[in-house]
BAVEXDREN-40865 format. One record per residue (C-alpha): x, y, z. Coordinates in Angstrom, 3 decimals, decimal comma. Layout:
// residues N
{{X Y Z}}
...
***
This chain:
// residues 307
{{15,008 -3,785 -3,726}}
{{15,817 -5,504 -7,118}}
{{12,356 -5,263 -7,930}}
{{11,466 -1,412 -8,211}}
{{14,899 -1,412 -10,188}}
{{13,155 -4,082 -12,332}}
{{9,860 -1,906 -12,509}}
{{11,991 1,192 -13,786}}
{{13,579 -1,325 -16,359}}
{{10,062 -2,340 -17,609}}
{{9,100 1,250 -17,837}}
{{12,411 2,518 -19,658}}
{{11,796 -0,409 -21,917}}
{{8,064 0,630 -22,671}}
{{8,923 4,158 -23,717}}
{{11,742 3,136 -25,444}}
{{9,689 0,532 -27,482}}
{{6,835 3,315 -28,126}}
{{9,260 5,862 -29,376}}
{{10,797 3,483 -31,415}}
{{7,730 2,272 -32,606}}
{{5,896 6,019 -33,499}}
{{9,848 6,501 -35,522}}
{{8,918 3,782 -37,587}}
{{4,908 4,678 -38,108}}
{{4,969 8,387 -37,962}}
{{8,310 9,854 -38,258}}
{{11,376 11,072 -35,533}}
{{9,135 14,349 -34,619}}
{{6,453 12,229 -33,124}}
{{8,604 9,573 -31,432}}
{{11,112 12,635 -30,057}}
{{7,788 14,368 -28,558}}
{{6,804 11,548 -26,947}}
{{9,671 10,536 -25,470}}
{{10,157 13,973 -24,224}}
{{6,822 14,064 -22,537}}
{{7,016 10,764 -20,842}}
{{10,512 11,025 -19,305}}
{{9,733 15,079 -18,736}}
{{6,681 16,725 -18,005}}
{{4,351 13,537 -17,034}}
{{7,115 12,105 -15,372}}
{{5,532 8,559 -16,601}}
{{8,955 6,965 -16,679}}
{{9,259 7,287 -12,932}}
{{5,621 6,795 -11,924}}
{{4,935 3,814 -14,235}}
{{8,314 2,667 -12,935}}
{{7,133 2,841 -9,325}}
{{4,117 1,399 -9,548}}
{{5,225 -1,937 -11,559}}
{{8,203 -2,370 -9,005}}
{{5,379 -1,874 -5,852}}
{{3,318 -3,941 -7,733}}
{{5,692 -6,911 -8,312}}
{{6,645 -6,896 -4,305}}
{{3,145 -6,816 -3,003}}
{{2,383 -9,728 -5,793}}
{{5,145 -11,930 -5,116}}
{{5,109 -11,478 -1,316}}
{{1,533 -11,672 -1,311}}
{{1,834 -15,033 0,666}}
{{3,906 -13,789 3,098}}
{{0,834 -12,375 5,368}}
{{-1,284 -15,499 5,133}}
{{1,804 -17,816 6,089}}
{{2,563 -15,295 8,932}}
{{-0,886 -15,681 10,419}}
{{-1,383 -19,252 9,800}}
{{1,502 -19,828 11,334}}
{{0,683 -18,008 14,857}}
{{-2,843 -19,362 14,929}}
{{-4,353 -22,690 14,400}}
{{-6,969 -23,524 12,044}}
{{-9,525 -24,004 14,713}}
{{-8,575 -20,358 16,054}}
{{-9,174 -18,542 12,591}}
{{-12,253 -20,755 11,654}}
{{-14,094 -18,725 14,487}}
{{-13,135 -15,542 12,585}}
{{-13,767 -13,915 9,372}}
{{-9,982 -14,791 8,176}}
{{-10,696 -17,093 5,734}}
{{-12,944 -15,029 3,918}}
{{-11,213 -12,538 3,562}}
{{-8,406 -14,408 2,474}}
{{-10,087 -15,656 -0,106}}
{{-11,009 -11,832 -1,432}}
{{-7,080 -11,281 -0,540}}
{{-6,174 -13,673 -3,365}}
{{-9,604 -13,324 -5,769}}
{{-8,165 -13,123 -9,215}}
{{-12,125 -12,338 -10,226}}
{{-12,148 -9,094 -7,611}}
{{-8,672 -8,077 -8,781}}
{{-9,629 -7,796 -12,336}}
{{-13,222 -6,301 -11,727}}
{{-11,574 -3,865 -9,421}}
{{-8,651 -2,710 -11,851}}
{{-10,952 -2,712 -15,385}}
{{-12,820 -0,200 -13,275}}
{{-10,042 1,980 -12,837}}
{{-8,876 1,547 -16,203}}
{{-12,188 2,610 -17,561}}
{{-12,177 5,486 -14,852}}
{{-9,175 6,666 -15,786}}
{{-9,550 6,565 -19,419}}
{{-12,312 8,701 -19,079}}
{{-10,506 11,032 -17,012}}
{{-7,377 11,431 -19,127}}
{{-9,756 11,466 -22,762}}
{{-11,547 14,802 -21,203}}
{{-7,999 16,169 -20,061}}
{{-6,811 14,897 -23,636}}
{{-2,846 14,203 -24,128}}
{{-0,878 16,818 -26,320}}
{{-0,824 13,689 -28,885}}
{{-2,842 12,265 -31,955}}
{{-3,063 9,177 -33,011}}
{{-0,750 6,154 -32,077}}
{{1,034 8,752 -29,789}}
{{-1,807 9,074 -27,701}}
{{-2,690 5,701 -27,605}}
{{0,607 4,373 -25,979}}
{{0,576 7,059 -23,477}}
{{-2,929 6,200 -22,629}}
{{-1,827 3,130 -22,071}}
{{0,690 4,258 -19,930}}
{{-1,596 6,292 -17,956}}
{{-4,208 3,541 -17,214}}
{{-2,033 0,715 -16,619}}
{{-0,736 2,954 -13,834}}
{{-4,399 3,214 -12,425}}
{{-4,642 -0,391 -12,781}}
{{-1,732 -1,705 -10,678}}
{{-2,350 1,001 -8,346}}
{{-5,969 -0,359 -7,787}}
{{-4,164 -3,611 -7,387}}
{{-1,827 -2,909 -4,689}}
{{-4,901 -1,120 -2,887}}
{{-6,781 -3,921 -2,938}}
{{-4,127 -6,274 -1,628}}
{{-3,453 -4,136 1,446}}
{{-7,131 -3,829 2,372}}
{{-7,984 -6,978 2,565}}
{{-4,573 -7,694 4,175}}
{{-6,111 -5,330 6,985}}
{{-9,190 -7,013 7,263}}
{{-7,159 -10,341 7,786}}
{{-5,653 -8,341 10,404}}
{{-8,361 -7,030 12,031}}
{{-10,188 -10,305 12,276}}
{{-7,265 -11,893 14,516}}
{{-9,037 -9,389 16,925}}
{{-11,907 -12,046 17,897}}
{{-9,479 -14,954 18,488}}
{{-8,689 -16,169 21,892}}
{{-4,965 -15,767 22,207}}
{{-4,076 -18,825 23,786}}
{{0,146 -18,470 24,226}}
{{2,677 -15,586 23,724}}
{{2,927 -14,351 20,222}}
{{5,325 -10,979 21,456}}
{{8,296 -13,234 22,471}}
{{9,442 -14,142 19,269}}
{{7,657 -11,167 17,499}}
{{5,459 -13,667 15,036}}
{{3,527 -11,410 13,695}}
{{5,883 -8,384 13,148}}
{{6,369 -9,007 9,541}}
{{2,743 -8,420 8,620}}
{{3,317 -4,629 9,432}}
{{6,833 -4,240 7,610}}
{{5,409 -5,737 4,592}}
{{2,086 -3,353 4,838}}
{{4,472 -0,753 6,048}}
{{7,092 -1,118 2,402}}
{{3,754 -1,451 0,426}}
{{1,994 1,410 1,529}}
{{5,036 4,077 1,495}}
{{6,113 2,958 -2,068}}
{{2,323 3,425 -3,217}}
{{2,108 6,987 -1,096}}
{{5,142 8,011 -3,496}}
{{3,577 7,054 -6,693}}
{{0,313 8,648 -5,625}}
{{2,265 11,870 -4,843}}
{{4,647 11,506 -8,276}}
{{1,917 10,676 -10,351}}
{{-0,927 13,236 -9,349}}
{{1,550 15,974 -9,134}}
{{3,322 15,611 -12,526}}
{{-0,340 14,618 -14,197}}
{{-1,764 17,671 -12,723}}
{{0,422 20,219 -13,996}}
{{0,783 18,336 -17,017}}
{{0,337 20,014 -20,662}}
{{-2,680 18,659 -21,263}}
{{-4,612 20,315 -23,974}}
{{-7,899 20,282 -22,106}}
{{-10,064 20,584 -25,301}}
{{-12,474 18,764 -24,665}}
{{-16,313 20,076 -23,968}}
{{-15,415 20,747 -19,969}}
{{-12,656 22,560 -20,635}}
{{-10,056 22,842 -18,032}}
{{-12,332 21,786 -15,417}}
{{-11,046 18,508 -16,029}}
{{-8,103 19,343 -14,385}}
{{-9,310 18,838 -10,889}}
{{-10,453 14,983 -11,686}}
{{-6,729 14,344 -12,348}}
{{-6,665 14,685 -8,038}}
{{-9,045 11,635 -7,839}}
{{-5,837 9,173 -7,159}}
{{-4,819 11,174 -4,033}}
{{-8,315 11,391 -2,791}}
{{-9,239 8,119 -3,231}}
{{-6,069 6,747 -1,619}}
{{-5,010 9,659 1,252}}
{{-7,422 8,049 3,770}}
{{-6,638 4,167 2,631}}
{{-2,670 4,833 3,037}}
{{-3,094 6,806 5,852}}
{{-5,089 4,417 7,811}}
{{-2,701 1,553 6,781}}
{{0,717 3,441 8,059}}
{{-1,241 3,186 11,427}}
{{-3,987 0,404 11,661}}
{{-1,499 -2,974 11,155}}
{{0,350 -1,641 14,807}}
{{-2,662 -0,821 16,471}}
{{-3,883 -4,567 15,694}}
{{-0,934 -5,932 16,423}}
{{-0,411 -3,905 19,713}}
{{-3,912 -5,612 20,868}}
{{-2,417 -8,958 20,000}}
{{0,747 -8,603 22,107}}
{{-1,208 -7,533 24,868}}
{{-3,560 -9,872 24,907}}
{{-0,184 -12,369 24,777}}
{{1,273 -10,424 27,472}}
{{-1,665 -11,209 29,667}}
{{-1,347 -14,968 28,845}}
{{2,323 -14,933 29,703}}
{{1,570 -13,211 32,934}}
{{-1,414 -15,668 33,683}}
{{1,359 -18,706 33,071}}
{{4,064 -17,410 35,379}}
{{1,480 -16,701 37,691}}
{{0,292 -20,247 37,842}}
{{4,184 -21,016 38,272}}
{{4,040 -18,964 41,218}}
{{1,118 -20,449 43,115}}
{{3,070 -23,351 44,264}}
{{3,739 -21,224 47,870}}
{{7,769 -21,166 47,780}}
{{7,529 -17,420 47,517}}
{{5,825 -14,907 49,457}}
{{3,231 -13,070 48,305}}
{{5,307 -9,784 48,187}}
{{7,637 -11,599 46,193}}
{{4,787 -13,088 43,489}}
{{3,245 -9,404 43,344}}
{{7,020 -7,906 42,439}}
{{7,555 -10,578 40,040}}
{{4,688 -10,160 38,361}}
{{4,672 -6,251 38,460}}
{{7,993 -6,457 36,926}}
{{7,179 -8,945 34,090}}
{{4,161 -6,926 33,193}}
{{6,147 -3,556 33,331}}
{{8,686 -5,090 31,017}}
{{6,728 -6,569 28,378}}
{{4,097 -3,471 28,438}}
{{7,315 -1,167 28,043}}
{{9,064 -2,418 24,993}}
{{5,479 -3,215 23,516}}
{{4,905 0,372 23,574}}
{{8,685 1,569 22,346}}
{{8,046 -1,029 19,460}}
{{4,962 0,168 18,090}}
{{4,614 3,700 19,407}}
{{3,145 5,902 16,760}}
{{5,925 8,257 16,408}}
{{6,461 11,196 13,554}}
{{9,895 9,674 12,705}}
{{7,943 6,397 12,136}}
{{4,931 7,839 10,038}}
{{5,220 7,085 6,488}}
{{5,268 10,307 3,812}}
{{1,670 10,061 3,836}}
{{1,507 13,193 5,359}}
{{2,841 14,485 1,575}}
{{-0,526 13,334 0,253}}
{{-2,372 15,735 1,972}}
{{0,040 18,372 1,129}}
{{-0,221 17,299 -2,768}}
{{-3,876 17,599 -2,526}}
{{-3,723 21,264 -1,359}}
{{-0,860 22,253 -3,458}}
{{-2,869 22,745 -6,195}}
{{-5,202 25,113 -5,085}}
{{-2,681 26,726 -2,846}}
{{-1,063 27,764 -5,939}}
{{-3,791 28,518 -7,818}}
***
């Protein structure tokens, strides 16, 4: 949680420093206008702070997912899957910079056509804050994608012990869930405020550029909704395999002939029922456990409904 506060502190510091710079270079009027727009209509203070905080959380905890996976499975087991290839992409700095650069360019073009209600230095400073949000969001999205791919690769592993008993992989679901939920909040705030923001729309395509501001929501919606469910579904399948391993283990213990056939069957049925009911309960995809991804769909539809 404190990383989110740091994110908001960084966003506030950027806004204040930018206003101070404008005050010294172009005067009080431009500085005041910039600060009002930064805090108010564009809500850059909130959206930039939220995505900076989310990026800090994802970046500082990025080792958590591979560490959990590698603690649960041996290197030999993982080497038979695409895990290590996805892990390499997950940590790839080159891919991160390339993807972020692409989003910066796309964001810059779209925002240039929309045209912030500033000129000169004030426009540059607002553009930097806006493009930074696109770049940081691309970083978080890329991490979520390859975290999901690493987790998906585990389905090819031959589970040899009971991972469900100690919930050894649950931390992955928690980490992805937190990151995806915070990103959903960011996308909603960013798109809603910029779509309704006081852009000038005085370039040659006019107000048609406004619809391009929905691009982050269009790109993020399927990815974030998928990652709201995907980790739990993969864990469910892995834990199912773990339960089967435990059942076979108990079955071997019961094969010594000290129990009757009926008693053995009852023991196995009780064990299977207990594990599977607990598993369904903990990983059930209910509306109460669903992140607020549905709000993204509402956000996409809202501008068109209002118009």
